[in-house]
VOGU-3710 file (C-alpha; in Angstrom, 3 decimals, decimal comma):
1> xxxxxxxxxx> 12,476/4,774/35,730  15,130/2,732/33,914  15,536/3,325/30,196  13,220/0,869/28,408  14,625/-1,846/26,171  12,992/-2,305/22,747  11,066/-5,550/22,282  12,503/-7,622/19,466  10,035/-8,263/16,676  7,657/-5,404/17,488
11> xxxxxxxxxx> 8,527/-2,568/15,086  7,886/1,069/15,959  8,681/3,611/13,271  9,854/7,154/13,922  7,545/9,846/12,480  9,381/9,871/9,127  8,990/6,106/8,902  5,327/6,332/9,765  4,847/8,779/6,883  6,383/6,170/4,571
21> xxxxxxxxxx> 4,179/3,398/5,967  1,058/5,539/5,665  1,875/6,354/2,041  2,228/2,650/1,267  -1,082/1,873/2,982  -2,903/4,734/1,248  -1,573/3,650/-2,157  -2,620/0,042/-1,621  -6,055/1,040/-0,325  -6,647/3,401/-3,242
31> xxxxxxxxxx> -5,696/0,752/-5,807  -7,809/-1,945/-4,175  -10,840/0,318/-4,104  -10,352/1,268/-7,767  -10,755/-2,430/-8,552  -13,946/-2,776/-6,524  -12,637/-4,351/-3,329  -14,637/-3,462/-0,213  -12,778/-2,788/3,032  -13,494/-4,875/6,110
41> xxxxxxxxxx> -11,917/-5,349/9,527  -12,220/-8,438/11,692  -11,623/-8,959/15,398  -8,077/-9,556/16,638  -8,866/-12,866/18,370  -10,143/-16,211/17,126  -10,796/-19,538/18,856  -7,534/-21,427/19,079  -8,967/-24,542/17,464  -9,852/-22,489/14,393
51> xxxxxxxxxx> -6,399/-20,916/14,184  -4,783/-24,365/14,278  -7,193/-26,252/12,057  -5,050/-25,995/8,912  -1,951/-27,473/10,482  -0,233/-24,385/11,867  1,757/-25,041/15,030  0,628/-23,721/18,386  4,059/-22,100/18,807  3,031/-19,498/16,237
61> xxxxxxxxxx> -0,075/-18,388/18,136  -0,217/-15,953/21,029  -2,815/-17,288/23,463  -4,752/-14,715/25,496  -4,302/-16,158/28,972  -6,222/-13,538/30,965  -9,287/-13,871/28,776  -8,897/-17,623/28,964  -8,743/-17,566/32,764  -11,903/-15,440/32,894
71> xxxxxxxxxx> -13,590/-17,764/30,442  -12,590/-20,837/32,441  -13,893/-19,194/35,596  -17,263/-18,712/33,952  -17,488/-22,408/33,154  -18,653/-23,614/36,534  -20,132/-26,982/37,310  -19,708/-29,983/35,091  -16,569/-31,377/33,551  -18,278/-30,984/30,186
81> xxxxxxxxxx> -18,612/-27,241/30,785  -14,930/-26,957/31,597  -14,001/-29,024/28,562  -16,140/-26,797/26,349  -14,385/-23,735/27,752  -10,975/-25,268/27,052  -11,999/-25,889/23,443  -12,728/-22,193/23,083  -9,278/-20,922/23,962  -8,631/-17,590/22,271
91> xxxxxxxxxx> -5,531/-16,578/20,361  -4,408/-13,519/18,417  -4,729/-14,167/14,702  -1,406/-14,789/12,923  -2,745/-13,925/9,476  -5,970/-12,538/8,029  -7,025/-15,616/6,065  -8,578/-17,669/8,862  -10,511/-14,669/10,270  -11,767/-13,877/6,775
101> xxxxxxxxxx> -12,965/-17,439/6,217  -14,898/-17,260/9,485  -16,255/-13,819/8,518  -17,574/-15,193/5,216  -19,318/-18,101/6,913  -20,927/-15,882/9,556  -22,133/-13,274/7,066  -22,805/-15,345/3,955  -26,501/-14,454/3,980  -25,703/-10,747/3,900
111> xxxxxxxxxx> -22,867/-10,704/1,367  -23,188/-10,419/-2,398  -21,061/-13,007/-4,216  -18,531/-12,979/-5,682  -17,405/-10,924/-2,711  -14,268/-8,808/-3,200  -12,610/-7,714/0,035  -9,503/-5,913/1,159  -8,352/-5,937/4,756  -5,454/-4,027/6,324
121> xxxxxxxxxx> -4,720/-4,953/9,928  -2,067/-5,993/12,400  -1,390/-9,672/13,003  0,765/-11,466/15,559  3,021/-14,450/15,019  5,234/-16,201/17,557  8,359/-16,713/15,492  12,013/-15,795/15,824  12,475/-12,183/14,688  14,912/-11,550/11,861
131> xxxxxxxxxx> 15,331/-9,217/8,924  11,846/-8,502/7,608  10,157/-10,959/9,991  8,295/-9,644/13,009  6,104/-10,874/15,824  3,664/-8,003/15,293  3,190/-6,652/11,814  0,737/-5,130/9,344  -0,727/-7,173/6,505  -2,776/-5,999/3,552
141> xxxxxxxxxx> -4,948/-8,696/1,959  -7,244/-8,902/-1,031  -9,539/-11,836/-1,765  -12,378/-12,720/-4,071  -14,745/-15,395/-2,746  -17,574/-17,086/-4,608  -20,549/-19,136/-3,420  -20,141/-22,703/-4,661  -17,885/-21,756/-7,551  -15,422/-19,064/-8,595
151> xxxxxxxxxx> -14,362/-18,510/-12,214  -10,693/-19,016/-13,036  -10,292/-15,482/-14,390  -10,024/-14,202/-10,820  -6,789/-16,169/-10,485  -5,511/-13,980/-13,304  -7,015/-10,743/-12,013  -5,696/-10,722/-8,463  -1,941/-10,903/-9,109  -2,365/-8,157/-11,700
161> xxxxxxxxxx> -4,157/-5,973/-9,131  -1,236/-6,498/-6,772  1,208/-5,713/-9,568  -0,635/-2,442/-10,171  -0,715/-1,584/-6,456  2,995/-2,200/-5,960  3,805/-0,565/-9,299  2,068/2,598/-8,083  4,855/2,895/-5,492  7,657/2,919/-8,055
171> xxxxxxxxxx> 7,675/6,711/-8,353  8,660/7,100/-4,694  11,604/4,716/-4,898  10,115/1,274/-4,302  12,005/-1,271/-6,459  10,387/-3,280/-9,222  8,612/-6,444/-8,199  8,451/-9,885/-9,757  5,369/-11,983/-9,119  6,363/-15,642/-9,312
181> xxxxxxxxxx> 3,454/-17,917/-10,178  2,785/-21,625/-10,310  -0,275/-23,859/-10,324  -0,786/-26,591/-7,736  -2,608/-28,685/-10,342  0,580/-28,789/-12,392  2,628/-29,948/-9,438  0,047/-32,468/-8,200  -0,580/-33,861/-11,665  3,155/-34,281/-12,264
191> xxxxxxxxxx> 3,841/-35,887/-8,875  0,967/-38,340/-9,242  2,144/-39,134/-12,750  5,496/-40,059/-11,202  3,734/-42,333/-8,729  4,135/-40,051/-5,688  0,867/-40,004/-3,758  1,951/-37,867/-0,774  1,464/-34,698/-2,760  1,222/-32,425/0,279
201> xxxxxxxxxx> 4,441/-33,859/1,691  6,293/-33,351/-1,597  5,036/-29,776/-1,828  6,225/-29,037/1,714  9,716/-30,290/0,854  9,894/-28,433/-2,479  8,825/-25,280/-0,635  12,137/-25,509/1,265  14,317/-25,252/-1,840  15,407/-21,656/-1,336
211> xxxxxxxxxx> 16,233/-22,323/2,320  18,117/-25,635/2,229  18,988/-26,238/-1,425  18,184/-29,056/-3,915  20,444/-31,749/-2,444  18,842/-31,485/0,991  15,362/-31,438/-0,538  16,160/-34,583/-2,543  17,263/-36,333/0,628  14,060/-35,327/2,420
221> xxxxxxxxxx> 11,904/-36,509/-0,467  13,539/-39,922/-0,299  13,605/-40,183/3,496  10,165/-38,794/4,326  8,058/-39,197/1,187  9,554/-42,513/0,060  10,596/-41,132/-3,317  13,042/-43,124/-5,406  16,191/-41,213/-6,473  14,799/-40,883/-10,017
231> xxxxxxxxxx> 11,480/-39,506/-8,693  13,265/-36,986/-6,467  15,395/-35,944/-9,473  12,250/-35,398/-11,556  10,684/-33,230/-8,824  13,787/-31,030/-8,758  13,838/-30,771/-12,553  10,255/-29,531/-12,522  11,121/-26,994/-9,818  14,002/-25,669/-11,930
241> xxxxxxxxxx> 11,721/-24,565/-14,788  10,874/-20,859/-14,986  10,156/-18,182/-17,570  7,990/-15,212/-18,505  6,252/-16,702/-21,561  4,282/-19,790/-22,477  7,366/-21,734/-23,545  7,402/-22,717/-19,874  4,299/-24,814/-20,531  6,016/-26,621/-23,395
251> xxxxxxxxxx> 9,052/-27,366/-21,218  6,897/-28,791/-18,424  4,942/-30,921/-20,881  8,160/-32,242/-22,418  9,594/-33,049/-18,984  6,429/-34,901/-17,977  6,480/-36,874/-21,220  10,100/-37,906/-20,620  9,072/-39,458/-17,302  5,756/-40,790/-18,652
261> xxxxxxxxxx> 4,062/-38,540/-16,094  1,498/-36,710/-18,251  -1,905/-36,636/-16,518  -5,236/-34,950/-17,104  -4,745/-32,866/-13,964  -1,344/-31,737/-15,204  -2,830/-30,642/-18,515  -5,606/-28,718/-16,750  -3,045/-26,894/-14,619  -0,848/-26,103/-17,611
271> xxxxxxxxxx> -3,825/-24,598/-19,426  -4,575/-22,341/-16,460  -0,927/-21,375/-16,044  -0,686/-20,482/-19,729  -3,788/-18,265/-19,487  -2,274/-16,390/-16,532  1,087/-15,882/-18,242  -0,536/-14,677/-21,476  -2,794/-12,179/-19,688  0,082/-10,872/-17,584
281> xxxxxxxxxx> 2,285/-10,422/-20,645  -0,378/-8,128/-22,126  -1,278/-6,142/-19,000  1,967/-6,122/-16,983  4,858/-7,106/-19,237  7,828/-8,565/-17,391  6,171/-8,495/-13,961  4,710/-12,009/-13,778  7,076/-14,960/-14,162  6,189/-18,645/-14,052
291> xxxxxxxxxx> 8,378/-20,421/-11,501  7,634/-24,103/-10,953  9,395/-24,247/-7,596  6,762/-21,999/-6,004  4,805/-24,455/-3,885  3,275/-22,557/-0,931  3,441/-25,198/1,784  -0,067/-24,624/3,217  -2,363/-27,444/2,220  -5,476/-25,407/1,412
301> xxxxxxxxxx> -4,162/-24,050/-1,909  -5,682/-25,843/-4,896  -4,814/-23,827/-8,014  -2,649/-20,829/-8,785  -0,065/-19,881/-6,158  1,939/-16,665/-6,004  5,025/-15,220/-4,360  6,414/-11,713/-4,916  9,982/-10,481/-4,546  11,604/-7,062/-4,739
311> xxxxxxxxxx> 14,080/-6,965/-7,602  17,548/-6,532/-6,116  16,316/-7,611/-2,679  15,427/-11,216/-3,367  17,195/-12,336/-0,179  14,390/-10,687/1,777  12,038/-13,400/0,563  8,474/-12,961/-0,558  6,730/-9,711/0,368  3,397/-10,799/-1,084
321> xxxxxxxxxx> 2,016/-14,304/-1,445  -1,200/-16,263/-1,763  -3,192/-18,464/-4,068  -6,421/-20,219/-4,978  -8,292/-22,146/-2,297  -11,497/-24,168/-2,605  -12,294/-25,463/0,880  -10,914/-22,908/3,344  -14,396/-21,484/3,932  -17,009/-24,240/4,246
331> xxxxxxxxxx> -19,794/-25,003/6,710  -20,260/-28,584/5,538  -23,203/-27,750/3,306  -21,925/-24,733/1,420  -18,430/-24,071/0,155  -16,978/-20,666/-0,645  -13,954/-20,989/-2,923  -11,664/-18,020/-3,320  -8,344/-16,606/-4,355  -6,314/-14,126/-2,365
341> xxxxxxxxxx> -2,972/-12,442/-1,851  -1,399/-10,885/1,208  1,260/-8,159/1,360  3,565/-8,080/4,355  3,430/-4,300/4,718  5,805/-4,177/7,688  8,326/-6,349/5,848  8,179/-4,051/2,833  8,410/-0,829/4,856  11,258/-2,219/6,949
351> xxxxxxxxxx> 13,334/-2,851/3,843  12,471/0,534/2,304  13,695/2,288/5,446  16,694/0,123/6,362  18,056/0,152/2,818  17,534/3,910/2,480  15,366/3,490/-0,614  12,725/6,100/0,239  12,427/9,132/2,476  9,733/11,436/3,821
361> xxxxxxxxxx> 10,041/15,138/3,084  9,197/15,710/6,754  7,967/13,732/9,708  5,191/16,082/10,832  2,088/17,192/8,938  2,691/20,848/9,854  3,484/23,095/6,880  3,612/26,371/8,803  4,828/27,254/12,279  3,247/30,514/13,433
371> xxxxxxxxxx> 5,726/32,446/15,588  4,665/34,117/18,829  5,794/37,726/19,316  5,116/37,659/23,052  2,819/35,669/25,310  0,483/38,631/25,739  -0,302/38,446/22,013  -0,367/34,638/21,563  -4,035/34,984/20,578  -2,907/36,703/17,338
381> xxxxxxxxxx> -0,773/33,689/16,452  -3,641/31,369/17,343  -5,950/33,347/15,034  -3,507/33,040/12,117  -3,118/29,299/12,670  -6,897/28,844/12,867  -7,391/30,748/9,593  -4,786/28,614/7,841  -6,270/25,366/9,154  -9,770/26,462/8,050
391> xxxxxxxxxx> -8,414/26,547/4,507  -6,737/23,132/4,801  -3,194/24,325/5,554  -1,648/22,319/8,450  -0,398/24,880/10,962  0,987/24,904/14,482  1,864/27,674/16,922  5,323/28,026/18,420  5,588/26,554/21,928  7,036/29,710/23,442
401> xxxxxxxxxx> 7,666/33,377/22,659  11,422/33,014/22,293  13,580/35,062/19,955  12,529/34,548/16,356  15,836/32,828/15,596  15,066/30,166/18,202  11,546/29,734/16,866  12,985/29,188/13,389  15,253/26,496/14,854  12,193/24,817/16,337
411> xxxxxxxxxx> 10,659/24,662/12,864  13,902/23,428/11,343  14,288/20,588/13,862  10,751/19,399/13,122  11,137/19,755/9,350  8,476/22,472/9,059  9,237/24,440/5,870  7,566/27,788/6,647  7,519/30,174/9,618  4,845/32,861/9,882
421> xxxxxxxxxx> 5,675/36,134/11,651  2,538/38,020/12,746  2,427/41,688/11,768  3,635/44,134/14,434  1,911/47,342/15,533  2,913/50,424/13,519  5,278/53,076/14,869  2,248/55,194/15,697  0,751/52,310/17,682  -1,895/51,344/15,122
431> xxxxxxxxxx> -2,925/47,702/15,335  -2,222/45,604/12,216  -4,757/43,362/10,545  -4,999/40,229/12,686  -4,332/37,799/9,821  -1,517/39,731/8,179  2,182/39,085/8,528  5,242/37,756/6,743  6,014/34,154/5,923  9,532/32,790/5,533
441> xxxxxxxxxx> 10,653/29,703/3,633  13,407/28,637/6,020  15,049/26,478/3,343  15,609/29,235/0,795  15,435/32,253/3,138  12,793/33,896/0,961  10,346/35,990/3,003  7,171/37,632/1,669  4,179/39,581/2,935  1,158/37,368/3,415
451> xxxxxxxxxx> -2,418/37,211/4,622  -3,703/34,045/6,306  -6,992/34,403/4,456  -5,336/33,919/1,051  -1,736/32,621/1,371  -0,964/28,957/0,976  2,254/26,999/0,523  3,201/25,354/-2,774  1,287/22,131/-3,362  4,384/20,006/-2,856
461> xxxxxxxxxx> 4,853/21,470/0,634  1,257/21,278/1,814  1,633/17,781/3,292  4,557/15,426/3,867  5,507/13,455/0,767  7,423/10,248/0,192  10,193/10,519/-2,362  13,160/8,448/-3,533  15,879/8,843/-0,910  18,247/10,469/-3,413
471> xx> 15,641/13,197/-4,054  15,134/14,072/-0,389
//
């Protein structure tokens, strides 16, 4: 068989990397649950028409052709049957938002609102792979959804939960984060005050600022949204405002007044933005920053919007984003507004590993390798390993009864810190206690007598840990 070629955009971590990823996932899960979020998991596939209903392009979606062919084959008879089958094409979900909206609608009668959910799953997106961008990746989402209405305070709560979750990773070497926030009501109120009615179009262009720069955005605003040069200039001036305190609100209000663009919607958005900044300054000083260029191009956001960057790694782009939505989940009669954020776990882990920011103390769970004296007495080694495992100590048995030096090398290659040598028969042929022996710390060379019924490794060696790379 020829040596396989890796598939671009489909990350596979080595065991050490998987330890890092699992630590990130465990930390996020633990924090979400502390704040009352319930875990759910949705199916991997959704009807294609649902995946595309918010304007996403079909190029992003992986269509399941085999399932589609089987489905088409089942639709025998009329043209209407075949047309109905075509409408139900299935695709792999490219985020967790659309599946969650469907989940809420299907289970609304069995959920207690406001419903707080976290969801950690793989998603698939048909885009060009590049640094931090994959075709298959893990996302971790949190949302709060209400029935009919959802209080604004959740727009304050959720970014602070994310700040806490990501902050809990600081001790293992994850950089600081900055959560950049804006409010779509501010942007829409300002644009309408300027006389620009294609609010969604303006937001899509402003969302390109970091990619193409202000001059190119100004040209697009004039060419595609019909903005006058002065209107385009005003949009860029709004996008340039940022800060970590409520003086941002005063600057936006002054800018709007200078263009005679003060509106009721603008004032509502500024009030909400001020409340978020004030709460964040008390609970997570320096973490949340108002940034008026944050637009989030998707059209279902209606209030607060968020993007999160790693300090010192801003070129990676946002690792966590989201916002308030009012109509994403609706069955025509009932509406379920919500607010949510999504962490690109694979993007984060990829940067942690590629930049050498964190490391695993070992890539295997095993803390102790039990040596085998000879194959005739392998059962003694098995008994020691079983006794250790019964007490919660991860243990493995050497693959072969080689010289002890070779068995130590086996442990060293796998990163296992301790090797257990079963006790040998006495000179007079007396059999030793089955669980007795000596255990060696192969890092320090220290070797002590031990009994598998009582000995255990130091707490820091019991399981693999994630540490700052410099501390490895």
